[in-house]
A tleap script that builds the chain and sets N, CA, C and O, in Angstrom:
source leaprc.protein.ff14SB
mol = sequence {
  NTYR HIE LEU VAL TYR LEU ARG GLN LEU TYR
  ASN LEU ALA PHE ARG THR GLY GLY ALA GLN
  PHE GLY PHE ALA PHE MET GLU ASN LEU ARG
  GLN THR ASP ASP LYS GLN GLY TRP GLN LEU
  GLU PHE SER LEU GLU SER LEU LEU VAL ASP
  ALA ASP TYR ASP LEU GLN LEU LEU GLN GLU
  SER LEU PRO ALA LEU LEU ASP SER ALA LYS
  GLN LEU THR SER GLN LEU ILE ASP PRO SER
  ILE MET GLU ALA GLU ILE GLN ALA VAL SER
  SER LYS PHE SER ASP VAL ALA HIE LYS THR
  ILE THR TYR CYS ILE ASN TYR ARG CGLU
}
set mol.1.N position { 1.609 4.874 7.945 }
set mol.1.CA position { 1.584 3.460 8.158 }
set mol.1.C position { 1.302 2.381 7.206 }
set mol.1.O position { 1.807 1.261 7.288 }
set mol.2.N position { 0.425 2.783 6.242 }
set mol.2.CA position { -0.189 1.987 5.201 }
set mol.2.C position { 1.266 2.399 4.133 }
set mol.2.O position { 1.768 1.462 3.512 }
set mol.3.N position { 1.841 3.738 3.986 }
set mol.3.CA position { 2.683 3.622 3.277 }
set mol.3.C position { 3.894 2.978 3.417 }
set mol.3.O position { 4.826 2.657 2.681 }
set mol.4.N position { 3.771 2.940 3.907 }
set mol.4.CA position { 5.398 1.994 4.435 }
set mol.4.C position { 4.923 0.739 3.867 }
set mol.4.O position { 5.657 0.641 2.884 }
set mol.5.N position { 4.339 -0.047 3.861 }
set mol.5.CA position { 4.033 -0.922 3.658 }
set mol.5.C position { 4.184 -1.293 2.581 }
set mol.5.O position { 4.832 -2.291 2.264 }
set mol.6.N position { 3.245 -0.074 1.377 }
set mol.6.CA position { 3.510 0.014 0.195 }
set mol.6.C position { 4.544 0.351 -0.361 }
set mol.6.O position { 4.805 -0.196 -1.433 }
set mol.7.N position { 5.329 1.211 0.105 }
set mol.7.CA position { 6.706 1.555 -0.213 }
set mol.7.C position { 7.296 0.251 -0.317 }
set mol.7.O position { 7.913 -0.021 -1.347 }
set mol.8.N position { 7.202 -0.523 0.525 }
set mol.8.CA position { 8.469 -2.123 1.078 }
set mol.8.C position { 7.879 -3.135 -0.249 }
set mol.8.O position { 8.745 -3.829 -0.782 }
set mol.9.N position { 6.584 -3.234 -0.746 }
set mol.9.CA position { 5.819 -3.994 -1.918 }
set mol.9.C position { 6.411 -3.329 -3.120 }
set mol.9.O position { 6.775 -4.094 -4.013 }
set mol.10.N position { 6.588 -1.946 -3.324 }
set mol.10.CA position { 7.054 -1.376 -4.717 }
set mol.10.C position { 8.178 -1.897 -4.858 }
set mol.10.O position { 8.511 -2.523 -5.864 }
set mol.11.N position { 9.039 -1.659 -3.664 }
set mol.11.CA position { 10.309 -1.721 -3.973 }
set mol.11.C position { 10.894 -3.322 -4.115 }
set mol.11.O position { 11.814 -3.614 -4.878 }
set mol.12.N position { 10.116 -4.403 -3.145 }
set mol.12.CA position { 10.135 -5.408 -3.573 }
set mol.12.C position { 9.927 -5.921 -4.596 }
set mol.12.O position { 10.702 -6.830 -4.895 }
set mol.13.N position { 8.824 -5.581 -5.562 }
set mol.13.CA position { 8.237 -5.619 -7.194 }
set mol.13.C position { 9.359 -4.906 -7.937 }
set mol.13.O position { 9.646 -5.583 -8.925 }
set mol.14.N position { 10.208 -3.660 -7.844 }
set mol.14.CA position { 10.793 -3.386 -8.685 }
set mol.14.C position { 12.406 -4.132 -8.569 }
set mol.14.O position { 13.041 -4.414 -9.585 }
set mol.15.N position { 12.886 -4.368 -7.285 }
set mol.15.CA position { 14.123 -5.069 -7.429 }
set mol.15.C position { 14.175 -6.508 -7.967 }
set mol.15.O position { 15.206 -7.149 -8.171 }
set mol.16.N position { 12.689 -6.995 -8.202 }
set mol.16.CA position { 12.141 -8.407 -8.481 }
set mol.16.C position { 12.238 -8.184 -10.220 }
set mol.16.O position { 13.008 -8.737 -11.005 }
set mol.17.N position { 11.504 -7.490 -10.408 }
set mol.17.CA position { 11.341 -7.264 -11.760 }
set mol.17.C position { 11.536 -5.777 -12.739 }
set mol.17.O position { 10.880 -5.522 -13.749 }
set mol.18.N position { 12.492 -5.008 -12.201 }
set mol.18.CA position { 12.740 -3.991 -12.406 }
set mol.18.C position { 11.595 -2.848 -13.188 }
set mol.18.O position { 10.488 -2.836 -12.648 }
set mol.19.N position { 11.690 -2.338 -13.839 }
set mol.19.CA position { 10.952 -1.025 -14.593 }
set mol.19.C position { 9.500 -1.399 -14.463 }
set mol.19.O position { 8.600 -0.754 -13.924 }
set mol.20.N position { 9.433 -2.921 -15.245 }
set mol.20.CA position { 8.435 -3.231 -15.635 }
set mol.20.C position { 7.393 -3.634 -14.446 }
set mol.20.O position { 6.212 -3.289 -14.453 }
set mol.21.N position { 7.968 -4.366 -13.488 }
set mol.21.CA position { 7.294 -4.529 -12.271 }
set mol.21.C position { 6.874 -3.346 -11.444 }
set mol.21.O position { 5.823 -3.275 -10.806 }
set mol.22.N position { 7.849 -2.383 -11.526 }
set mol.22.CA position { 7.634 -1.102 -10.831 }
set mol.22.C position { 6.055 -0.295 -11.274 }
set mol.22.O position { 5.179 0.219 -10.579 }
set mol.23.N position { 6.195 -0.464 -12.604 }
set mol.23.CA position { 5.143 0.215 -13.741 }
set mol.23.C position { 3.999 -0.390 -13.105 }
set mol.23.O position { 3.306 0.340 -12.397 }
set mol.24.N position { 3.690 -1.599 -13.240 }
set mol.24.CA position { 2.700 -2.307 -13.211 }
set mol.24.C position { 1.942 -2.373 -11.824 }
set mol.24.O position { 0.746 -2.547 -11.588 }
set mol.25.N position { 2.869 -2.206 -11.102 }
set mol.25.CA position { 2.651 -1.580 -9.107 }
set mol.25.C position { 1.747 -0.334 -9.170 }
set mol.25.O position { 0.757 -0.186 -8.455 }
set mol.26.N position { 2.246 0.687 -10.236 }
set mol.26.CA position { 1.875 1.653 -9.902 }
set mol.26.C position { 0.749 1.656 -10.860 }
set mol.26.O position { -0.127 2.511 -10.736 }
set mol.27.N position { 0.701 0.892 -11.680 }
set mol.27.CA position { -0.546 1.170 -12.667 }
set mol.27.C position { -2.216 0.076 -11.685 }
set mol.27.O position { -3.439 0.068 -11.820 }
set mol.28.N position { -1.316 -0.562 -10.891 }
set mol.28.CA position { -2.270 -1.048 -9.954 }
set mol.28.C position { -3.175 -0.346 -9.079 }
set mol.28.O position { -4.344 -0.586 -8.776 }
set mol.29.N position { -2.296 0.676 -8.701 }
set mol.29.CA position { -2.538 1.669 -7.627 }
set mol.29.C position { -3.712 2.520 -8.522 }
set mol.29.O position { -4.877 2.713 -8.174 }
set mol.30.N position { -3.248 2.838 -9.412 }
set mol.30.CA position { -4.357 3.768 -10.167 }
set mol.30.C position { -5.746 3.170 -10.624 }
set mol.30.O position { -6.877 3.568 -10.346 }
set mol.31.N position { -5.416 2.297 -11.262 }
set mol.31.CA position { -6.607 1.248 -11.385 }
set mol.31.C position { -7.910 1.002 -10.582 }
set mol.31.O position { -9.120 1.141 -10.759 }
set mol.32.N position { -6.823 0.441 -9.327 }
set mol.32.CA position { -7.847 0.754 -7.748 }
set mol.32.C position { -8.739 2.010 -7.445 }
set mol.32.O position { -9.955 1.900 -7.288 }
set mol.33.N position { -8.196 2.989 -7.383 }
set mol.33.CA position { -8.193 4.200 -7.565 }
set mol.33.C position { -9.164 4.670 -8.128 }
set mol.33.O position { -10.027 5.338 -7.559 }
set mol.34.N position { -9.143 4.245 -9.877 }
set mol.34.CA position { -10.244 4.705 -10.799 }
set mol.34.C position { -11.583 3.991 -10.214 }
set mol.34.O position { -12.677 4.546 -10.113 }
set mol.35.N position { -11.256 2.544 -9.817 }
set mol.35.CA position { -12.358 1.843 -9.829 }
set mol.35.C position { -13.068 2.137 -8.463 }
set mol.35.O position { -13.862 1.317 -8.002 }
set mol.36.N position { -12.829 3.102 -7.931 }
set mol.36.CA position { -13.336 3.669 -6.315 }
set mol.36.C position { -13.716 5.169 -6.124 }
set mol.36.O position { -14.224 5.741 -5.160 }
set mol.37.N position { -13.380 5.551 -7.141 }
set mol.37.CA position { -13.599 6.955 -7.820 }
set mol.37.C position { -12.874 7.923 -6.684 }
set mol.37.O position { -13.241 9.097 -6.631 }
set mol.38.N position { -11.733 7.393 -5.674 }
set mol.38.CA position { -11.383 8.055 -4.759 }
set mol.38.C position { -10.423 9.737 -5.429 }
set mol.38.O position { -10.475 10.743 -4.722 }
set mol.39.N position { -9.902 9.758 -6.339 }
set mol.39.CA position { -9.266 10.648 -6.954 }
set mol.39.C position { -8.092 10.971 -6.411 }
set mol.39.O position { -7.727 12.146 -6.375 }
set mol.40.N position { -7.352 9.968 -5.918 }
set mol.40.CA position { -5.694 10.464 -5.119 }
set mol.40.C position { -4.820 10.445 -6.597 }
set mol.40.O position { -5.162 9.912 -7.652 }
set mol.41.N position { -3.783 11.084 -6.348 }
set mol.41.CA position { -2.468 11.001 -6.748 }
set mol.41.C position { -1.507 10.250 -6.539 }
set mol.41.O position { -1.716 9.831 -5.400 }
set mol.42.N position { -0.261 9.653 -7.031 }
set mol.42.CA position { 0.474 9.032 -6.943 }
set mol.42.C position { 1.889 9.361 -7.837 }
set mol.42.O position { 1.917 9.552 -9.053 }
set mol.43.N position { 2.825 9.374 -7.093 }
set mol.43.CA position { 4.311 9.521 -7.540 }
set mol.43.C position { 5.036 7.970 -7.078 }
set mol.43.O position { 4.668 7.184 -6.204 }
set mol.44.N position { 6.088 7.893 -7.937 }
set mol.44.CA position { 7.225 7.148 -7.924 }
set mol.44.C position { 7.764 7.225 -6.570 }
set mol.44.O position { 7.784 6.235 -5.837 }
set mol.45.N position { 8.374 8.820 -6.074 }
set mol.45.CA position { 8.911 9.580 -5.197 }
set mol.45.C position { 8.284 8.781 -4.072 }
set mol.45.O position { 8.888 7.851 -3.537 }
set mol.46.N position { 6.822 9.232 -3.653 }
set mol.46.CA position { 6.422 9.038 -2.588 }
set mol.46.C position { 4.941 7.812 -2.657 }
set mol.46.O position { 4.359 7.483 -1.624 }
set mol.47.N position { 4.755 7.565 -3.298 }
set mol.47.CA position { 3.612 6.568 -3.581 }
set mol.47.C position { 2.550 7.402 -3.780 }
set mol.47.O position { 2.127 7.750 -4.883 }
set mol.48.N position { 2.137 7.710 -2.761 }
set mol.48.CA position { 0.761 8.701 -2.774 }
set mol.48.C position { 1.175 10.144 -2.188 }
set mol.48.O position { 1.483 10.512 -1.054 }
set mol.49.N position { 1.035 10.938 -3.653 }
set mol.49.CA position { 0.969 12.247 -3.413 }
set mol.49.C position { 0.750 13.289 -1.932 }
set mol.49.O position { -0.280 13.140 -1.275 }
set mol.50.N position { 1.434 13.961 -1.654 }
set mol.50.CA position { 0.783 14.517 -0.179 }
set mol.50.C position { -0.082 15.806 -0.504 }
set mol.50.O position { 0.197 16.972 -0.782 }
set mol.51.N position { -1.121 15.169 -0.366 }
set mol.51.CA position { -2.041 16.369 -0.896 }
set mol.51.C position { -2.998 16.294 0.707 }
set mol.51.O position { -2.693 15.754 1.770 }
set mol.52.N position { -4.011 16.937 0.381 }
set mol.52.CA position { -4.541 17.642 1.588 }
set mol.52.C position { -5.901 16.787 1.385 }
set mol.52.O position { -6.849 17.337 0.826 }
set mol.53.N position { -6.036 15.099 1.948 }
set mol.53.CA position { -6.660 14.260 1.427 }
set mol.53.C position { -7.605 14.199 2.733 }
set mol.53.O position { -6.992 14.259 3.799 }
set mol.54.N position { -9.487 14.051 2.831 }
set mol.54.CA position { -9.773 13.798 3.815 }
set mol.54.C position { -9.398 12.626 4.524 }
set mol.54.O position { -9.084 11.602 3.917 }
set mol.55.N position { -9.409 12.711 5.998 }
set mol.55.CA position { -9.298 11.545 6.815 }
set mol.55.C position { -10.203 10.561 6.482 }
set mol.55.O position { -9.662 9.461 6.367 }
set mol.56.N position { -11.287 10.569 6.304 }
set mol.56.CA position { -12.132 9.730 6.271 }
set mol.56.C position { -11.704 8.672 4.840 }
set mol.56.O position { -11.665 7.442 4.849 }
set mol.57.N position { -11.430 9.546 3.733 }
set mol.57.CA position { -11.108 9.035 2.395 }
set mol.57.C position { -9.720 8.193 2.678 }
set mol.57.O position { -9.505 7.115 2.126 }
set mol.58.N position { -8.881 8.757 3.525 }
set mol.58.CA position { -7.464 8.095 3.536 }
set mol.58.C position { -7.696 6.675 4.188 }
set mol.58.O position { -7.119 5.645 3.842 }
set mol.59.N position { -8.814 6.816 5.379 }
set mol.59.CA position { -8.939 5.590 6.255 }
set mol.59.C position { -9.722 4.483 5.401 }
set mol.59.O position { -9.419 3.317 5.655 }
set mol.60.N position { -10.715 4.716 4.394 }
set mol.60.CA position { -10.856 3.990 3.309 }
set mol.60.C position { -9.847 3.420 2.481 }
set mol.60.O position { -9.563 2.229 2.352 }
set mol.61.N position { -9.260 4.582 1.847 }
set mol.61.CA position { -8.538 4.259 0.486 }
set mol.61.C position { -6.915 3.231 0.783 }
set mol.61.O position { -6.406 2.340 0.103 }
set mol.62.N position { -6.512 3.838 2.029 }
set mol.62.CA position { -5.287 3.130 2.135 }
set mol.62.C position { -5.148 1.796 2.567 }
set mol.62.O position { -4.034 1.360 2.278 }
set mol.63.N position { -5.933 0.916 3.205 }
set mol.63.CA position { -6.014 -0.250 3.262 }
set mol.63.C position { -6.649 -1.157 2.208 }
set mol.63.O position { -6.614 -2.385 2.131 }
set mol.64.N position { -7.134 -0.415 1.555 }
set mol.64.CA position { -7.582 -1.299 -0.334 }
set mol.64.C position { -6.612 -0.946 -0.737 }
set mol.64.O position { -6.377 -1.895 -1.485 }
set mol.65.N position { -5.596 -0.135 -0.883 }
set mol.65.CA position { -4.714 -0.408 -1.739 }
set mol.65.C position { -3.946 -1.153 -1.371 }
set mol.65.O position { -3.537 -2.019 -2.145 }
set mol.66.N position { -3.590 -1.091 -0.357 }
set mol.66.CA position { -2.366 -2.259 0.487 }
set mol.66.C position { -2.709 -3.623 -0.010 }
set mol.66.O position { -1.902 -4.334 -0.609 }
set mol.67.N position { -4.085 -4.001 0.293 }
set mol.67.CA position { -4.667 -5.136 -0.045 }
set mol.67.C position { -4.661 -5.345 -1.637 }
set mol.67.O position { -4.425 -6.509 -1.959 }
set mol.68.N position { -4.848 -4.562 -2.566 }
set mol.68.CA position { -4.411 -4.509 -3.749 }
set mol.68.C position { -3.298 -4.745 -4.352 }
set mol.68.O position { -3.057 -5.458 -5.326 }
set mol.69.N position { -2.500 -3.967 -3.578 }
set mol.69.CA position { -1.057 -4.345 -4.031 }
set mol.69.C position { -0.465 -5.508 -3.537 }
set mol.69.O position { 0.302 -5.978 -4.377 }
set mol.70.N position { -0.526 -6.288 -2.300 }
set mol.70.CA position { -0.338 -7.418 -1.810 }
set mol.70.C position { -0.770 -8.564 -2.832 }
set mol.70.O position { -0.075 -9.541 -3.112 }
set mol.71.N position { -2.302 -8.220 -3.449 }
set mol.71.CA position { -2.676 -9.435 -4.307 }
set mol.71.C position { -1.742 -9.045 -5.688 }
set mol.71.O position { -1.439 -10.032 -6.358 }
set mol.72.N position { -1.368 -8.044 -6.072 }
set mol.72.CA position { -0.824 -7.897 -7.726 }
set mol.72.C position { 1.150 -8.911 -7.460 }
set mol.72.O position { 1.836 -9.727 -8.076 }
set mol.73.N position { 1.221 -8.101 -6.156 }
set mol.73.CA position { 2.746 -8.301 -5.464 }
set mol.73.C position { 2.799 -10.458 -5.560 }
set mol.73.O position { 3.644 -11.318 -5.809 }
set mol.74.N position { 1.804 -10.420 -5.304 }
set mol.74.CA position { 1.856 -11.898 -4.715 }
set mol.74.C position { 1.843 -12.677 -6.319 }
set mol.74.O position { 2.339 -13.773 -6.581 }
set mol.75.N position { 1.158 -11.798 -7.219 }
set mol.75.CA position { 1.319 -12.672 -8.428 }
set mol.75.C position { 2.521 -12.299 -9.506 }
set mol.75.O position { 2.859 -12.923 -10.511 }
set mol.76.N position { 2.930 -11.351 -9.083 }
set mol.76.CA position { 4.426 -11.027 -9.566 }
set mol.76.C position { 5.361 -12.206 -9.108 }
set mol.76.O position { 5.519 -13.155 -9.877 }
set mol.77.N position { 5.749 -12.191 -8.348 }
set mol.77.CA position { 6.669 -12.806 -7.382 }
set mol.77.C position { 6.208 -13.832 -5.819 }
set mol.77.O position { 5.187 -13.547 -5.194 }
set mol.78.N position { 6.941 -14.757 -5.471 }
set mol.78.CA position { 6.386 -15.823 -4.671 }
set mol.78.C position { 5.785 -15.133 -3.268 }
set mol.78.O position { 6.306 -14.236 -2.606 }
set mol.79.N position { 4.564 -15.813 -3.031 }
set mol.79.CA position { 4.182 -15.032 -2.012 }
set mol.79.C position { 4.969 -15.019 -0.700 }
set mol.79.O position { 4.984 -14.028 0.029 }
set mol.80.N position { 5.609 -16.131 -0.430 }
set mol.80.CA position { 6.155 -16.197 0.832 }
set mol.80.C position { 7.452 -15.491 0.912 }
set mol.80.O position { 7.934 -15.573 2.041 }
set mol.81.N position { 8.187 -14.804 0.045 }
set mol.81.CA position { 8.817 -13.701 -0.432 }
set mol.81.C position { 8.080 -12.323 0.006 }
set mol.81.O position { 8.582 -11.476 0.744 }
set mol.82.N position { 6.867 -12.264 -0.553 }
set mol.82.CA position { 6.119 -10.967 -0.231 }
set mol.82.C position { 5.196 -11.057 0.934 }
set mol.82.O position { 4.590 -10.035 1.258 }
set mol.83.N position { 5.017 -12.166 1.604 }
set mol.83.CA position { 4.685 -12.207 3.258 }
set mol.83.C position { 5.902 -11.714 4.152 }
set mol.83.O position { 5.825 -10.727 4.884 }
set mol.84.N position { 7.154 -12.588 3.999 }
set mol.84.CA position { 7.787 -12.093 4.841 }
set mol.84.C position { 8.745 -10.963 4.739 }
set mol.84.O position { 9.661 -10.891 5.558 }
set mol.85.N position { 8.564 -9.752 3.462 }
set mol.85.CA position { 8.932 -8.407 3.567 }
set mol.85.C position { 7.636 -8.029 4.301 }
set mol.85.O position { 7.759 -7.062 5.053 }
set mol.86.N position { 6.393 -8.605 4.234 }
set mol.86.CA position { 5.421 -7.690 5.431 }
set mol.86.C position { 5.118 -7.739 6.965 }
set mol.86.O position { 4.466 -7.095 7.787 }
set mol.87.N position { 6.144 -9.127 6.909 }
set mol.87.CA position { 6.173 -9.163 8.294 }
set mol.87.C position { 7.683 -8.687 8.739 }
set mol.87.O position { 8.043 -8.907 9.896 }
set mol.88.N position { 8.520 -8.064 7.856 }
set mol.88.CA position { 9.663 -7.245 8.105 }
set mol.88.C position { 9.282 -5.919 8.600 }
set mol.88.O position { 9.821 -5.143 9.389 }
set mol.89.N position { 8.524 -5.891 8.118 }
set mol.89.CA position { 7.820 -4.039 7.812 }
set mol.89.C position { 6.899 -4.283 9.501 }
set mol.89.O position { 7.150 -3.583 10.482 }
set mol.90.N position { 6.118 -5.122 9.495 }
set mol.90.CA position { 5.150 -5.256 10.576 }
set mol.90.C position { 5.979 -5.369 11.818 }
set mol.90.O position { 5.834 -4.482 12.659 }
set mol.91.N position { 6.753 -6.254 12.026 }
set mol.91.CA position { 8.242 -5.937 13.501 }
set mol.91.C position { 8.394 -4.970 13.549 }
set mol.91.O position { 8.873 -4.777 14.666 }
set mol.92.N position { 8.272 -3.629 12.796 }
set mol.92.CA position { 8.943 -2.458 13.336 }
set mol.92.C position { 7.645 -1.606 14.113 }
set mol.92.O position { 7.680 -0.506 14.664 }
set mol.93.N position { 6.584 -2.485 13.945 }
set mol.93.CA position { 5.568 -1.416 14.814 }
set mol.93.C position { 5.215 -1.832 16.133 }
set mol.93.O position { 5.195 -3.060 16.060 }
set mol.94.N position { 4.943 -1.514 17.224 }
set mol.94.CA position { 4.748 -2.248 18.707 }
set mol.94.C position { 3.366 -2.816 18.248 }
set mol.94.O position { 2.984 -2.380 17.163 }
set mol.95.N position { 2.575 -3.682 18.860 }
set mol.95.CA position { 1.140 -3.854 19.187 }
set mol.95.C position { 0.442 -3.108 19.474 }
set mol.95.O position { -0.777 -3.161 19.312 }
set mol.96.N position { 1.328 -1.875 20.175 }
set mol.96.CA position { -0.201 -0.795 20.302 }
set mol.96.C position { -0.121 0.247 19.005 }
set mol.96.O position { -0.990 1.079 18.749 }
set mol.97.N position { 0.807 0.084 18.421 }
set mol.97.CA position { 0.669 1.320 16.945 }
set mol.97.C position { -0.247 0.209 16.082 }
set mol.97.O position { -1.192 0.825 15.590 }
set mol.98.N position { -0.291 -1.001 15.781 }
set mol.98.CA position { -1.014 -2.071 15.104 }
set mol.98.C position { -2.369 -1.492 15.726 }
set mol.98.O position { -3.196 -0.783 15.153 }
set mol.99.N position { -2.393 -2.002 17.138 }
set mol.99.CA position { -3.994 -1.852 17.385 }
set mol.99.C position { -4.154 -0.094 17.493 }
set mol.99.O position { -5.018 -0.006 18.365 }
set mol.100.N position { -3.953 0.717 17.265 }
set mol.100.CA position { -4.163 1.770 17.611 }
set mol.100.C position { -4.395 2.504 15.844 }
set mol.100.O position { -5.079 3.487 15.558 }
set mol.101.N position { -3.823 1.897 15.185 }
set mol.101.CA position { -4.232 1.904 13.306 }
set mol.101.C position { -5.145 1.178 13.118 }
set mol.101.O position { -5.848 1.473 12.152 }
set mol.102.N position { -5.488 0.088 13.831 }
set mol.102.CA position { -6.784 -0.718 13.416 }
set mol.102.C position { -7.902 0.381 13.864 }
set mol.102.O position { -8.623 0.870 12.994 }
set mol.103.N position { -8.016 0.695 14.986 }
set mol.103.CA position { -8.731 1.239 15.697 }
set mol.103.C position { -9.221 2.408 14.886 }
set mol.103.O position { -10.422 2.625 14.727 }
set mol.104.N position { -8.178 3.224 14.329 }
set mol.104.CA position { -8.525 4.296 13.717 }
set mol.104.C position { -8.931 4.291 12.184 }
set mol.104.O position { -9.297 5.236 11.485 }
set mol.105.N position { -8.815 3.380 11.967 }
set mol.105.CA position { -9.689 2.375 10.191 }
set mol.105.C position { -10.579 2.074 10.380 }
set mol.105.O position { -11.421 1.852 9.510 }
set mol.106.N position { -10.753 1.944 11.623 }
set mol.106.CA position { -12.467 1.248 11.576 }
set mol.106.C position { -13.277 2.138 12.514 }
set mol.106.O position { -14.447 1.949 12.846 }
set mol.107.N position { -12.606 2.977 12.830 }
set mol.107.CA position { -13.687 4.297 13.956 }
set mol.107.C position { -14.134 5.286 12.107 }
set mol.107.O position { -13.610 5.380 10.997 }
set mol.108.N position { -14.977 5.635 12.582 }
set mol.108.CA position { -16.206 6.335 11.100 }
set mol.108.C position { -16.669 7.434 12.037 }
set mol.108.O position { -17.611 7.234 12.804 }
set mol.109.N position { -15.974 8.678 11.985 }
set mol.109.CA position { -16.968 9.698 12.423 }
set mol.109.C position { -18.575 9.880 12.191 }
set mol.109.O position { -19.164 10.843 12.680 }
savepdb mol mol.pdb
quit
């Protein structure tokens, strides 16, 4: 769910500013990860390297990475364009999906 949004924002940054913006986007993810000590791995192909991450780690890190990516992207490009991209992705998910994800993120074992 969050990776779909992250991928869309990465693609938008790359389309707008090429490799320089794409690099800045990836570096922002890495810096956010470093500050929090999550030890996630990133790649251009999948953004987040598929690893056996703990559910609680993902519940904490993915929303924070998305927030950080939104902040950076809105600095790199017109925030209204970024928001339109977010809304386009959001519209692909049903209300039930949004509510389920929100519940899962907020639920801690």
